[in-house]
C-alpha angles and dihedrals in degrees: 000000000000088000090058092047092050091048091050090051090055094054122101119246095266089049090051092049091050091049093050091046093051094046093051091045090053091050090052091049091049091050090050091051094048090048089052094048100044108030134054096216123066120228117230097237095174091055092056099036108027122086108258119227092219117079092214092058091046089058088060093047109033092159089073089081085074104027098054088075089068102042100095123154097231144344093275091053090049091049096052092047089054091053 
């Protein structure tokens, strides 16, 4: 684990942001998979994480200003947003 931390510290700022983006995206995908495997109803992830277009909805979910960066449909979409 210390090796990963030291490698992370050596990255440039864009490299650190890409690493954080990929890790959070992976965590979201794992949570989606666990939800699919162990529950019958599907959670509306985009509703809770994506930035709403309506200002009234944004007032009830201010965290979406940060989390919308990580709500990509698939790995390819994530890759092209990083570039």
